[in-house]
PLY file of the C-alpha trace (Angstrom):
ply
format ascii 1.0
element vertex 175
property float x
property float y
property float z
element edge 174
property int vertex1
property int vertex2
end_header
0.04 -1.97 3.11
-2.98 -0.63 1.58
-6.06 -2.47 0.47
-5.03 -4.87 -2.43
-6.35 -7.90 -4.50
-4.56 -10.86 -5.93
-5.66 -12.02 -9.35
-4.51 -15.34 -10.49
-4.69 -17.89 -13.25
-3.52 -21.24 -12.57
-3.49 -24.24 -14.97
-2.03 -26.73 -12.71
-2.17 -25.28 -9.16
1.16 -23.57 -8.32
0.12 -20.03 -9.19
-2.97 -20.59 -7.13
-0.92 -21.95 -4.20
1.24 -18.49 -4.65
-1.90 -16.39 -4.62
-3.11 -18.29 -1.45
0.28 -17.66 0.39
0.23 -13.93 -0.88
-3.16 -13.60 0.58
-2.25 -15.01 4.07
0.83 -12.78 4.01
-0.91 -9.41 2.98
-4.63 -9.94 4.14
-5.61 -9.34 0.17
-8.68 -10.93 -1.20
-8.01 -13.28 -4.30
-9.91 -13.79 -7.51
-9.40 -15.72 -10.65
-8.78 -13.72 -13.65
-11.66 -15.50 -15.43
-14.17 -14.38 -12.66
-12.72 -10.94 -11.81
-14.80 -7.91 -12.48
-12.80 -4.58 -13.32
-15.41 -2.63 -11.58
-14.38 -4.43 -8.28
-10.63 -4.76 -9.05
-10.59 -0.91 -9.91
-11.49 -0.16 -6.11
-8.25 -1.58 -4.75
-4.96 0.44 -4.30
-2.88 -2.63 -5.07
-3.33 -5.17 -7.73
-1.17 -8.36 -7.91
-1.31 -10.98 -10.90
-0.18 -14.29 -10.30
0.21 -16.45 -13.51
1.90 -19.41 -15.00
4.35 -19.09 -17.77
3.30 -21.14 -20.65
5.33 -20.83 -23.87
6.92 -17.61 -22.70
3.50 -15.89 -21.99
2.18 -15.10 -18.43
-1.46 -16.71 -17.84
-3.93 -14.03 -16.88
-1.90 -11.35 -18.34
-4.74 -10.50 -20.76
-6.93 -9.19 -17.93
-4.14 -6.45 -17.20
-3.78 -5.62 -20.86
-7.67 -5.20 -21.39
-7.91 -2.94 -18.26
-4.80 -1.21 -17.70
-6.38 2.06 -18.49
-8.73 1.60 -15.49
-5.85 0.62 -13.19
-3.63 3.99 -13.67
-2.34 5.10 -10.46
-2.69 1.63 -8.78
0.30 -0.23 -7.32
0.58 -3.11 -9.74
3.06 -6.22 -9.78
3.27 -9.48 -11.39
4.28 -12.79 -10.02
4.86 -15.19 -12.90
5.31 -18.95 -12.03
7.30 -21.39 -13.93
9.22 -24.77 -13.69
12.55 -23.43 -14.49
15.13 -22.40 -11.82
15.26 -18.77 -11.30
17.46 -16.89 -13.95
17.53 -13.12 -14.32
18.31 -13.45 -18.01
15.23 -15.80 -18.60
13.09 -13.43 -16.39
14.40 -10.60 -18.59
13.16 -12.14 -21.76
9.72 -12.94 -20.04
9.64 -9.31 -19.31
10.41 -8.05 -22.71
8.03 -10.39 -24.34
5.06 -9.73 -22.16
5.40 -6.21 -20.48
5.12 -3.91 -23.51
3.15 -0.81 -24.14
1.28 0.47 -21.10
2.33 -2.88 -19.26
6.18 -1.73 -19.50
7.65 -1.06 -16.33
5.28 -3.05 -14.00
7.53 -4.93 -11.65
7.96 -8.37 -12.41
8.72 -11.35 -9.89
9.27 -15.07 -10.17
8.36 -18.06 -8.20
9.38 -21.55 -9.18
6.40 -23.64 -9.59
5.86 -27.42 -9.94
6.10 -30.17 -12.82
4.03 -33.36 -13.23
3.63 -34.65 -16.72
1.19 -37.32 -15.41
-1.24 -34.45 -14.44
-0.91 -32.33 -17.60
-3.51 -32.21 -20.35
-2.61 -34.24 -23.30
-1.66 -31.33 -25.35
0.77 -29.83 -22.85
2.13 -33.40 -22.16
2.84 -33.93 -25.98
4.49 -30.55 -26.39
6.68 -31.01 -23.37
7.64 -34.68 -24.46
8.54 -33.32 -27.83
10.65 -30.25 -26.39
12.43 -32.75 -23.87
13.25 -35.07 -26.91
14.58 -32.05 -28.91
16.74 -30.82 -26.11
18.18 -34.40 -25.28
19.80 -34.11 -28.74
22.00 -31.15 -27.78
25.15 -31.08 -25.85
24.28 -30.76 -22.17
27.08 -28.31 -21.56
25.21 -25.97 -23.95
21.87 -26.14 -22.06
20.33 -22.85 -20.77
19.00 -23.21 -17.22
15.42 -23.59 -18.42
16.50 -26.60 -20.50
18.45 -27.95 -17.57
15.60 -27.83 -15.27
13.40 -29.41 -17.81
15.60 -32.12 -18.47
16.23 -32.65 -14.59
12.47 -33.11 -14.05
12.04 -35.71 -16.72
10.07 -38.73 -15.75
9.30 -37.39 -12.18
6.68 -35.20 -10.28
8.32 -32.12 -8.76
7.08 -29.27 -6.43
9.40 -26.37 -6.12
6.84 -23.89 -4.79
8.41 -22.16 -1.69
7.25 -19.08 0.10
10.95 -17.62 -0.20
9.96 -16.62 -3.75
7.43 -14.15 -2.38
10.00 -12.35 -0.24
11.00 -9.81 -2.92
7.54 -9.18 -3.90
6.59 -8.62 -0.15
9.34 -6.29 0.10
8.17 -4.37 -2.99
4.52 -4.10 -1.32
5.98 -2.76 2.06
8.02 -0.15 0.31
0 1
1 2
2 3
3 4
4 5
5 6
6 7
7 8
8 9
9 10
10 11
11 12
12 13
13 14
14 15
15 16
16 17
17 18
18 19
19 20
20 21
21 22
22 23
23 24
24 25
25 26
26 27
27 28
28 29
29 30
30 31
31 32
32 33
33 34
34 35
35 36
36 37
37 38
38 39
39 40
40 41
41 42
42 43
43 44
44 45
45 46
46 47
47 48
48 49
49 50
50 51
51 52
52 53
53 54
54 55
55 56
56 57
57 58
58 59
59 60
60 61
61 62
62 63
63 64
64 65
65 66
66 67
67 68
68 69
69 70
70 71
71 72
72 73
73 74
74 75
75 76
76 77
77 78
78 79
79 80
80 81
81 82
82 83
83 84
84 85
85 86
86 87
87 88
88 89
89 90
90 91
91 92
92 93
93 94
94 95
95 96
96 97
97 98
98 99
99 100
100 101
101 102
102 103
103 104
104 105
105 106
106 107
107 108
108 109
109 110
110 111
111 112
112 113
113 114
114 115
115 116
116 117
117 118
118 119
119 120
120 121
121 122
122 123
123 124
124 125
125 126
126 127
127 128
128 129
129 130
130 131
131 132
132 133
133 134
134 135
135 136
136 137
137 138
138 139
139 140
140 141
141 142
142 143
143 144
144 145
145 146
146 147
147 148
148 149
149 150
150 151
151 152
152 153
153 154
154 155
155 156
156 157
157 158
158 159
159 160
160 161
161 162
162 163
163 164
164 165
165 166
166 167
167 168
168 169
169 170
170 171
171 172
172 173
173 174
């Protein structure tokens, strides 16, 4: 693998954990998107962004949007991290929502993250509680996979992070 860097944006730690595991598997350095300097990032042949999914947006994606012109010709990939079980349809929706314009076509991978309402900030906890209450009013047989995952996690702390989610991304990097 050529020289690369892993950029990450992690609110509660799961994306940071995946970035660390990716660094161990590839030998790439890591940097938080808020501290990354495009002049340094542009020196690498491979750039990977790891970011949590919040309200269907990918944390840290603004760095790529802002600097995509300086990254042309680089091997770029995104690992988004969410609490829902993997679902190709849901990942397709995240792709359509986020990877537009010059970002279209960037490979998108998924790693399941973690869930712990007790560690969430007040606003996130309030929004998630409201969402759970709204979903609870529906017929469970109509739940989409993310809804089922959210309802299954209610009232407990869960950590679904697993190195196995990195395998497709690592295969991409080798190819």
